[in-house]
C-alpha positions in Angstrom: -7.1 15.8 -21.2 -6.7 16.2 -17.7 -6.5 19.3 -15.9 -3.0 20.5 -14.7 -1.6 19.4 -11.5 -2.5 21.9 -8.6 -0.2 22.7 -5.9 -2.0 25.2 -3.9 -1.1 23.8 -0.6 2.2 22.3 0.8 2.1 18.8 2.3 2.9 20.1 5.8 0.0 22.6 5.7 -3.3 22.4 7.9 -5.9 19.8 7.0 -8.7 21.9 6.5 -10.5 25.3 7.7 -13.0 24.5 10.7 -15.9 25.6 8.5 -15.1 23.0 6.3 -15.4 20.2 8.6 -18.9 19.8 8.5 -20.2 19.8 4.8 -20.8 16.0 4.2 -23.0 17.2 1.0 -20.2 17.7 -1.2 -19.2 14.0 -1.0 -22.9 13.1 -1.9 -22.8 15.3 -5.1 -19.3 13.9 -6.1 -20.6 10.3 -5.6 -23.8 11.1 -7.8 -21.5 12.5 -10.5 -19.1 9.3 -10.5 -22.0 7.0 -10.5 -23.7 8.8 -13.4 -20.5 8.5 -15.3 -20.6 4.6 -14.6 -17.3 4.8 -12.9 -18.3 2.4 -10.2 -19.2 -0.2 -12.7 -17.0 -3.3 -12.2 -14.7 -4.3 -14.9 -14.6 -8.1 -14.5 -13.1 -8.7 -18.0 -10.1 -6.2 -17.2 -9.4 -8.2 -14.0 -9.6 -11.8 -15.7 -7.1 -10.6 -18.2 -5.0 -9.1 -15.3 -5.2 -12.3 -13.2 -4.4 -14.4 -16.2 -1.3 -12.6 -17.2 -0.1 -12.2 -13.5 -0.7 -16.0 -12.9 1.3 -17.0 -16.0 4.4 -14.8 -15.1 4.3 -16.6 -11.5 4.1 -20.2 -13.2 6.8 -18.8 -15.8 8.9 -17.6 -12.9 8.8 -21.0 -10.9 9.3 -22.9 -14.1 12.5 -21.2 -14.9 13.6 -21.5 -11.2 13.3 -25.5 -11.7 15.0 -25.3 -15.1 18.0 -23.4 -13.7 18.6 -25.8 -10.9 21.1 -25.1 -8.4 22.8 -21.9 -9.8 23.6 -18.5 -8.7 21.9 -17.2 -11.7 18.8 -18.0 -9.5 19.1 -14.8 -7.9 17.8 -13.2 -11.3 14.6 -15.4 -10.8 14.6 -14.0 -7.2 14.3 -10.2 -8.6 11.8 -11.3 -11.1 9.5 -13.0 -8.4 9.8 -10.3 -6.0 8.1 -8.1 -8.8 5.6 -10.7 -9.6 4.6 -11.2 -6.0 3.9 -7.6 -5.6 1.8 -7.6 -8.6 -0.3 -10.4 -7.1 -0.4 -8.2 -4.2 -2.0 -5.4 -6.1 -4.9 -7.7 -7.3 -5.3 -9.0 -3.4 -5.6 -5.5 -2.7 -8.2 -4.8 -5.3 -10.2 -7.9 -4.1 -10.1 -6.6 -0.7 -12.0 -3.6 -1.7 -14.5 -5.6 -3.9 -13.4 -3.8 -7.2 -13.3 -6.9 -8.9 -16.7 -8.6 -8.9 -19.9 -7.7 -7.3 -19.9 -10.7 -5.4 -18.5 -10.9 -1.8 -17.3 -14.4 -2.0 -15.8 -14.0 -5.3 -13.9 -11.4 -4.3 -12.8 -13.4 -1.1 -11.6 -16.4 -3.0 -9.6 -14.1 -5.3 -8.1 -12.4 -2.2 -7.2 -15.9 -0.5 -5.7 -17.4 -3.7 -3.3 -14.3 -4.2 -2.9 -13.5 -0.6 -2.5 -16.5 1.4 -1.7 -19.0 -1.2 0.3 -17.1 -3.8 2.5 -14.6 -1.7 2.0 -16.0 2.0 0.1 -13.0 3.7 -3.3 -13.5 5.4 -5.8 -11.8 3.3 -8.4 -11.5 6.4 -6.0 -9.8 8.6 -4.8 -7.5 6.0 -8.3 -6.5 4.8 -8.9 -5.4 8.5 -5.9 -3.8 8.9 -6.2 -1.7 5.6 -10.0 -0.9 6.1 -9.2 0.9 9.6 -6.4 2.7 7.5 -8.9 3.8 4.8 -11.2 5.1 7.5 -8.6 7.2 9.4 -5.8 7.8 7.1 -2.8 9.7 8.7 -4.7 10.1 11.9 -3.0 9.5 15.1 -4.1 6.6 17.2 -6.4 5.4 14.5 -4.6 4.8 11.3 -2.3 1.6 11.8 -0.2 2.6 9.1 1.3 5.7 11.0 1.6 3.5 14.1 5.1 1.5 13.0 7.2 0.8 15.9 10.5 1.5 14.2 9.3 4.7 12.5 7.9 8.2 13.7 5.6 10.1 11.9 4.8 13.1 14.4 7.3 14.7 17.0 5.1 13.2 19.7 5.8 9.8 18.2 9.6 10.4 17.8 9.8 11.6 21.6 8.5 8.3 22.7 10.7 6.2 21.3 13.5 4.6 23.2 16.4 2.4 22.8 16.8 1.3 18.9 13.8 2.7 17.9 15.1 6.0 19.1 18.2 5.9 17.4 16.3 4.8 14.0 13.9 7.7 14.5 16.7 10.1 14.6 17.9 8.8 11.3 15.0 7.4 9.6 15.3 9.7 6.6 18.3 7.5 5.7 17.0 4.1 7.1 13.6 4.4 5.7 14.6 2.3 2.4 16.7 -0.1 4.1 13.9 -0.8 6.6 11.7 -1.4 3.8 13.5 -4.4 2.8 12.1 -6.1 6.2 8.6 -5.2 5.4 7.8 -8.7 3.8 9.2 -10.5 6.8 7.0 -8.2 9.1 3.7 -8.8 7.1 4.4 -12.7 7.1 4.7 -12.5 10.9 1.9 -10.3 11.6 -0.1 -12.9 9.3 0.7 -15.9 11.4 0.2 -14.0 14.9 -3.2 -13.1 13.3 -4.3 -16.6 12.5 -3.0 -18.0 15.9 -5.2 -15.5 17.6 -9.1 -14.7 17.4 -11.0 -12.5 15.1 -9.9 -14.0 11.6 -13.0 -15.3 9.5 -12.6 -18.4 8.0 -9.4 -19.0 10.0 -9.1 -22.7 9.0 -9.0 -21.8 5.4 -6.6 -19.0 5.7 -4.4 -21.2 7.8 -4.6 -24.2 5.3 -3.7 -21.8 2.2 -1.0 -20.1 4.3 0.6 -23.6 5.1 0.2 -24.5 1.3 2.4 -21.5 0.3 5.1 -22.1 3.2 5.2 -25.7 2.2 5.4 -25.0 -1.6 7.6 -22.1 -1.5 10.3 -23.6 1.3 10.0 -27.0 -0.5 11.1 -25.7 -3.9 13.7 -23.7 -2.9 15.1 -26.3 -0.6 14.8 -29.0 -2.9 16.7 -27.1 -6.0 19.2 -25.2 -4.2 22.0 -25.9 -2.0 21.4 -24.6 1.6 23.7 -21.4 1.0 21.9 -20.8 -2.2 18.7 -21.3 -1.0 19.2 -19.0 2.1 20.5 -16.1 -0.2 17.6 -16.7 -2.5 15.0 -16.2 0.0 16.8 -13.2 1.4 17.0 -11.5 -1.8 13.5 -12.5 -3.1 11.7 -11.4 0.3 13.8 -8.2 1.0 13.1 -6.7 -2.7 9.4 -7.9 -2.4 9.1 -5.7 0.7 11.0 -3.1 -0.7 8.6 -2.9 -3.9 5.7 -3.0 -1.8 6.9 -0.4 0.5 7.9 1.8 -2.4 4.2 1.5 -3.7 2.6 2.5 -0.7 5.0 5.3 0.6 4.1 8.0 -1.9 0.5 7.8 -0.9 0.4 9.5 2.3 4.1 9.7 3.8 4.5 13.4 4.3 1.1 14.5 3.8 -0.8 16.2 6.7 -1.3 14.3 9.9 -4.7 14.5 11.8 -4.9 14.8 15.8 -6.7 11.6 17.3 -9.6 13.9 18.2 -9.5 16.2 15.0 -13.0 16.4 13.3 -12.8 16.7 9.4 -15.5 15.8 6.6 -15.1 12.6 4.8 -14.2 14.2 1.6 -11.2 16.6 2.9 -10.1 13.8 5.4 -9.5 11.7 2.1 -8.3 14.1 -0.5 -6.1 16.2 2.0 -4.1 13.3 3.5 -3.6 11.7 0.1 -1.1 12.3 -2.8 -1.2 11.1 -6.2 1.7 10.2 -8.4 1.8 11.2 -12.0 3.7 9.2 -14.9 1.5 7.7 -17.5 1.0 3.8 -18.1 4.2 2.8 -16.6 3.7 4.3 -13.2 0.2 3.0 -13.4 1.4 -0.5 -13.9 4.4 -0.4 -11.6 2.3 1.0 -8.4 -0.7 -1.0 -9.3 -3.1 1.9 -9.8 -2.2 3.2 -6.2 -0.6 6.3 -7.7 -4.5 7.5 -8.1 -4.6 7.6 -4.4 -6.9 10.5 -4.1 -9.4 8.7 -6.2 -9.0 5.4 -4.6 -9.6 6.7 -1.1 -12.6 8.6 -2.1 -14.2 5.6 -3.8 -12.2 2.5 -2.6 -14.4 0.1 -4.7 -13.7 1.7 -8.1 -12.2 -0.5 -10.3 -8.5 0.1 -10.7 -8.7 0.8 -14.9 -11.5 3.5 -13.9 -9.3 5.5 -11.5 -7.3 7.2 -14.3 -11.0 7.8 -16.0 -12.2 9.6 -12.9 -9.1 11.7 -12.1 -10.3 14.9 -14.4 -14.1 14.7 -12.8 -12.8 14.4 -9.2 -9.9 17.2 -9.8 -12.4 19.5 -11.3 -14.5 19.0 -8.4 -12.0 19.8 -5.9 -11.1 22.9 -7.6 -14.7 23.9 -7.7 -15.2 23.3 -4.1 -11.5 24.9 -2.8 -10.1 21.3 -1.7 -6.5 21.4 -2.8 -5.5 18.2 -4.7 -2.1 17.1 -4.5 -0.1 15.4 -7.4 3.5 15.1 -8.2 6.3 13.0 -9.6 7.2 9.7 -8.4 10.7 10.8 -7.0 9.3 14.2 -5.9 7.0 12.0 -3.7 9.7 10.1 -2.2 11.5 13.2 -1.7 8.4 14.8 0.5 8.0 11.5 2.5 11.8 11.5 3.3 11.7 15.5 4.2 8.9 14.8 6.4 10.6 12.0 8.2 13.6 14.0 8.6 11.9 16.8 10.2 10.2 14.7 12.5 13.6 13.2 13.9 15.0 16.8 14.3 13.9 17.1 18.0 16.0 14.0 18.8 19.0 15.1 16.7 18.8 18.4 18.5 18.6 16.8 21.8 21.8 14.7 20.9 23.9 17.7 19.9 22.8 19.5 22.9 
């Protein structure tokens, strides 16, 4: 049985006392305990079953799509495929962290097949971006996930906005979820831009797989549906795909403490105090792809997904022992906290407008 959730620090509190910043040995001790418990051991059987089940759902979705033909009932398929695409994305995420296999090549192949081929996102580009986030969560100028053109996560970012983005920052509490519907489009665009530039390893393979996805996806939709139905299908499927992805990642850090670019905090506290867990049992575990154990995941990114839940009691007890506040809440409350933070950040802009 897990320990009760702690709420000893509010998400808008300071990150850590100055004397805590240099105690790197705390993490080494936690790492030893986690390794001794076997929680970093790979779980290939779990992932083979997960990949097979998700692949079957993808094949079933496209099979029903072909069988339905030129019908508005295809919008139900669009909703279904949006969910399947997101679940596929979770497997790509785990491959990017080398959670699935010990072999780097095997993880890369899984990531390439699930990212580029299945859902049309550049695996190499995303891994680079996501690793930078893990290294500096919620840190200004270093975490790419808090440098989004349309949103502001600090008062400084809000004041720097101009034009349309300034209007969005002023009202971002209300526009946040609608904007998430554009997330898939943004990820596709970033993937294509990355592959036309330099720095992506195995760029030719990534481009081939991404090209096959585009050809297969658009080819199937345009061959089966009329132009109007095809356009609506793509809009609905991609919008809900982006919304689901965004709603899966939003609870993790949004509304948690922000770090200044030059702020020095030791690894353990940087990962725990900028992250938020979401409780809710097996259903939330499935819906969020294990990302609801964000504290455990950030402390041990290579830990297999099914071990995150098993490690929670150990890690929470360790945080209690060392006076590190461990934040966990419900899914709806996590969204409320994120929206409250966004609203507070935009307050100076609203005050200026009123004045």
